[in-house]
N, C-alpha and C positions, 0 to 999 in steps of 0.2 A: 409418644407425644414428648416433644424435645424439652430440653431445660431452656431457661430465660431468667430474667431478673425480675424482681419487683413482685408487688402484691398481687395475687391471684384474681380477687374478687372483682375486680371490675371488669375483668376479661369475659363479660357475659356470653358475648360470640363465641369465644372458644368452648365454654361450658355447653352451649346448645350445640355445638358441632360435636362435640364428644358424646352427647345424649344421642344424638342421630346416628351414630355408627355403634354405640354399644348393643351387643347381641348379634349384631350383623358381621363385625369382622372383629379379630383379636387386636386387643389394646395393651400398649406396655407404655407406662409412663414414667418419665426420670425428671428428678427435681420439680420444677415448676408444672411438668407433665403430671406428676405427683399429685400436686396440689390441686390441678384442674380436674383431674379423675375423681380425686375424692369429693369436690364441688359438683361435679355431674351426677354422682353417686347420692347426694343429697346430704353430705357432711359440711361442715363449716371449718374455715381456716382462722387462725389469729397470728398475730405479729410477735415473734420471740423477744423476750427482755434482751437477749444477747444471741446474735445469729450463730449459726453453724459454720466456721470458715477454716478452711485448711484440710490437710492430709491428717492420716491416722486417727481419725474418729471410730470409737469402737460401736459397732452395731450387732445386736443378738439378732439371729436368724432363729424365729420363735418355732420355726418348722423342724430345723435340723437341732436346734439348742448349741449351735457353732457361733463363734465371734467372728464376725467381718471387719477388717480394717479399711475404712472407707475414705475418700475424699468428699468434702461438702462445702457449699458455698449458697446457703439461703437464709433467709430472714422471717420466713413465715412457716407454719407446720399445720398438720392436719389435725383437727381437734377429734379425739378418739371418742369422746361421749355423744358424739352426733351422726358417728357411722350408723348407717341402718344394718339391721340384723343380719342379712345376707352378705356382708362385708366382714372380711376377718384382718386383724392386725397380724402381718407377718413378719416385721421387722420392729426394734424398738432400739433408741440410742440409748447406751448405757450410761451417757454423762448425765443425762436429764429426763429420760425414759420419754422423749416424744416419738410420735410415730414416724418409722422411717421406711415403713412398707406396708402395702395392704393388697387385697385380693378378693374378688367377687367370687362368690362361693358357687354362683350359677352361670354366669357369664365369663367367657375368656377375657378377662381384664385384670391387670396388676400393676402395682407400680412400685417405685422405691423413691425416697426423697434423695438421697446420695447420688453419687455419680459413679455407677459402674463402668462405664468407658474410660474413667481416669485410672483405673488399675492401681489404686493404693496398695493393696494388698499384698502382691501386685496381679493375683490371680483369684482372689476370695470371691469376686462376683461375677466371674464369667458365666456361671451357669445360668445368670438370668437371660442371656442373650440366646441360649440354647432351649430353655422354656419357651420363649416368645417365637423360636423357628418352630418348634414341635407346634404350637398353637397355630401358626400360621399353615403349616403342613396339614394338620387335621382339619381346619377349615376349608382347605382347598378340597379336600377328600369329601367334605359333606356337601359341598356346592358343586361336584362333578355330577 
């Protein structure tokens, strides 16, 4: 699910489309795609007082306890208080503790709020594309 500008909540057609593929195919959301995945999973989003803009934004990967240097450009965030039980927060912004990543614990779906393709780190977030590739390959094996 790709990035894009603006408020994710009016994009109900996208949220419904995502719900239609959840559990059927792996999903990897980036930026707006992260927010839309959060909405599709039942969470809410909110407007940040000040958006996250530019490179060198520190994000904690809660699974590895490592800090990733990221590029960001967004004005909305996923509300962690509204995430369902089967969704875990995987990444947190170290400047304001907003949700920077999430993962469904039962379905092959995950996302990050930042832009791993921008290579701010420059390689801090490359592993995300490998994770998605592995999900796609395992999904292909189960459908064969």
